[in-house]
C-alpha positions as semicolon CSV with decimal commas, in nm:
position;residue;x (nm);y (nm);z (nm)
1;M;0,018;0,044;-0,046
2;P;0,112;0,372;-0,066
3;V;0,238;0,593;0,210
4;W;-0,081;0,824;0,124
5;G;-0,296;0,530;0,193
6;W;-0,149;0,459;0,552
7;I;-0,156;0,857;0,612
8;A;-0,515;0,879;0,521
9;I;-0,593;0,602;0,769
10;G;-0,433;0,759;1,014
11;L;-0,586;1,060;0,936
12;G;-0,944;0,894;0,952
13;V;-0,872;0,661;1,292
14;A;-0,735;1,029;1,448
15;L;-1,071;1,178;1,370
16;L;-1,252;0,915;1,496
17;L;-1,090;0,905;1,797
18;A;-1,152;1,261;1,832
19;A;-1,516;1,263;1,763
20;A;-1,556;0,984;1,999
21;A;-1,370;1,174;2,250
22;A;-1,572;1,507;2,161
23;A;-1,953;1,326;2,144
24;A;-1,816;1,142;2,525
25;F;-1,763;1,474;2,669
26;L;-2,096;1,623;2,549
27;G;-2,266;1,318;2,664
28;W;-2,123;1,359;3,012
29;R;-2,181;1,731;3,019
30;A;-2,586;1,614;2,906
31;L;-2,614;1,365;3,185
32;E;-2,481;1,600;3,428
33;R;-2,691;1,850;3,336
34;R;-2,978;1,645;3,372
35;Y;-2,886;1,518;3,743
36;L;-2,891;1,896;3,846
37;L;-3,180;1,968;3,703
38;Q;-3,330;1,679;3,938
39;L;-3,145;1,844;4,220
40;V;-3,288;2,171;4,165
41;G;-3,625;1,956;4,142
42;R;-3,543;1,861;4,479
43;R;-3,452;2,175;4,606
44;E;-3,783;2,306;4,518
45;A;-3,964;2,000;4,736
46;V;-3,754;2,093;4,995
47;D;-3,841;2,476;4,958
48;V;-4,212;2,337;4,974
49;A;-4,171;2,112;5,287
50;R;-4,032;2,421;5,485
51;Q;-4,299;2,651;5,328
52;G;-4,569;2,447;5,465
53;L;-4,429;2,369;5,794
54;E;-4,387;2,727;5,839
55;D;-4,768;2,791;5,713
56;S;-4,886;2,529;5,979
57;L;-4,701;2,705;6,270
58;L;-4,798;3,036;6,144
59;R;-5,184;2,922;6,131
60;L;-5,150;2,807;6,485
61;A;-4,986;3,091;6,633
62;E;-5,239;3,334;6,465
63;G;-5,566;3,101;6,525
64;T;-5,789;3,125;6,829
65;D;-5,768;2,975;7,158
66;A;-6,014;2,699;7,051
67;Q;-5,801;2,575;6,740
68;L;-5,506;2,525;6,954
69;R;-5,683;2,321;7,214
70;T;-5,828;2,165;6,937
71;F;-5,450;2,071;6,776
72;A;-5,383;1,965;7,113
73;D;-5,629;1,736;7,229
74;D;-5,738;1,582;6,858
75;P;-5,449;1,387;6,694
76;D;-5,664;1,391;6,406
77;S;-5,705;1,769;6,364
78;I;-5,626;1,957;6,062
79;E;-5,317;2,113;6,135
80;R;-5,153;1,770;6,303
81;R;-5,236;1,605;5,954
82;A;-5,048;1,911;5,792
83;L;-4,762;1,830;5,967
84;H;-4,742;1,477;5,974
85;E;-4,745;1,473;5,575
86;V;-4,452;1,733;5,580
87;G;-4,270;1,579;5,816
88;S;-4,339;1,234;5,616
89;R;-4,253;1,399;5,249
90;A;-3,957;1,549;5,437
91;R;-3,803;1,207;5,563
92;M;-3,885;1,041;5,222
93;L;-3,695;1,362;5,025
94;A;-3,406;1,292;5,259
95;D;-3,351;0,936;5,206
96;E;-3,419;1,021;4,859
97;L;-3,124;1,260;4,818
98;D;-2,903;1,016;5,063
99;T;-2,945;0,764;4,817
100;M;-2,908;0,910;4,467
101;T;-2,639;0,852;4,221
102;L;-2,511;1,184;4,118
103;P;-2,167;1,247;3,948
104;K;-1,904;1,360;4,218
105;P;-1,932;1,767;4,166
106;L;-2,277;1,724;4,276
107;V;-2,278;1,514;4,582
108;P;-2,239;1,786;4,805
109;A;-2,526;1,961;4,706
110;A;-2,740;1,645;4,738
111;D;-2,603;1,619;5,095
112;A;-2,662;1,963;5,198
113;L;-3,057;1,966;5,067
114;G;-3,075;1,578;5,254
115;D;-2,956;1,776;5,561
116;A;-3,224;2,023;5,533
117;A;-3,498;1,756;5,441
118;Y;-3,412;1,573;5,759
119;V;-3,405;1,900;5,970
120;I;-3,725;1,988;5,833
121;G;-3,873;1,605;5,860
122;R;-3,716;1,566;6,251
123;E;-3,883;1,886;6,372
124;A;-4,252;1,854;6,210
125;G;-4,211;1,483;6,361
126;K;-4,189;1,590;6,719
127;I;-4,575;1,667;6,723
128;H;-4,702;1,304;6,712
129;D;-5,035;1,101;6,773
130;D;-4,939;0,979;7,137
131;L;-4,887;1,366;7,279
132;V;-5,235;1,550;7,380
133;G;-5,285;1,795;7,548
134;D;-5,040;2,004;7,733
135;A;-4,709;1,740;7,610
136;A;-4,844;1,814;7,197
137;L;-4,805;2,224;7,301
138;E;-4,496;2,160;7,469
139;A;-4,354;1,950;7,171
140;L;-4,497;2,243;6,976
141;G;-4,308;2,499;7,121
142;T;-3,936;2,268;7,107
143;I;-3,987;2,269;6,686
144;D;-3,650;2,497;6,613
145;L;-3,713;2,732;6,294
146;T;-3,383;2,889;6,322
147;E;-3,248;2,531;6,250
148;I;-3,437;2,464;5,995
149;A;-3,359;2,812;5,813
150;Q;-2,999;2,817;5,857
151;V;-2,971;2,450;5,701
152;H;-3,227;2,551;5,452
153;R;-3,000;2,859;5,389
154;Q;-2,710;2,679;5,328
155;A;-2,849;2,396;5,113
156;L;-2,932;2,674;4,895
157;A;-2,660;2,823;4,873
158;V;-2,453;2,473;4,810
159;V;-2,647;2,413;4,523
160;A;-2,664;2,754;4,381
161;Q;-2,248;2,720;4,383
162;V;-2,280;2,367;4,196
163;C;-2,516;2,522;3,992
164;E;-2,251;2,807;3,895
165;E;-1,968;2,558;3,885
166;C;-2,147;2,351;3,645
167;G;-2,272;2,661;3,409
168;F;-2,653;2,628;3,520
169;E;-2,791;2,974;3,535
170;D;-3,152;2,966;3,515
171;E;-3,319;2,729;3,823
172;A;-3,643;2,843;3,788
173;I;-3,917;2,543;3,818
174;Y;-4,269;2,624;3,810
175;G;-4,534;2,361;3,836
176;G;-4,280;2,056;3,740
177;G;-4,158;2,238;3,427
178;L;-3,867;2,381;3,387
179;Y;-3,869;2,713;3,206
180;L;-3,475;2,807;3,043
């Protein structure tokens, strides 16, 4: 075979290797972006859980004495059910975030969101069906909104940093859809 044939084959192989490397790099970036979108969705779920807990506590704080007494005495009261639901969803979210398989750069964001979800679930779970009367009101008074706010703020900062590092600019999610 002439020399120009070997050169052509060598150039063809080099072009194929370069194309394969570029495709692998772009595929990895697309996969990383998809995982990042999932994390942003989980961040929104953590935000909703935190807001649900705060809304329930606000309704109790602004409610009448009769409403507060109903909360304390009735394990099936609306606000107790709301707190149970928030706690249950937050714990499931924390478990999900702790077990997600992610690329290494995204793990700190998942860990921070999992920590925030865990704290929300733990605090919402302080009111359980066995507590009635003054014990329920005392447990309600032990819910630490300051810790929740601090852990939540830290999680948002870590997610924002990871988004910035990955070149992901618009993080707005509404109704399950992403607006880019």
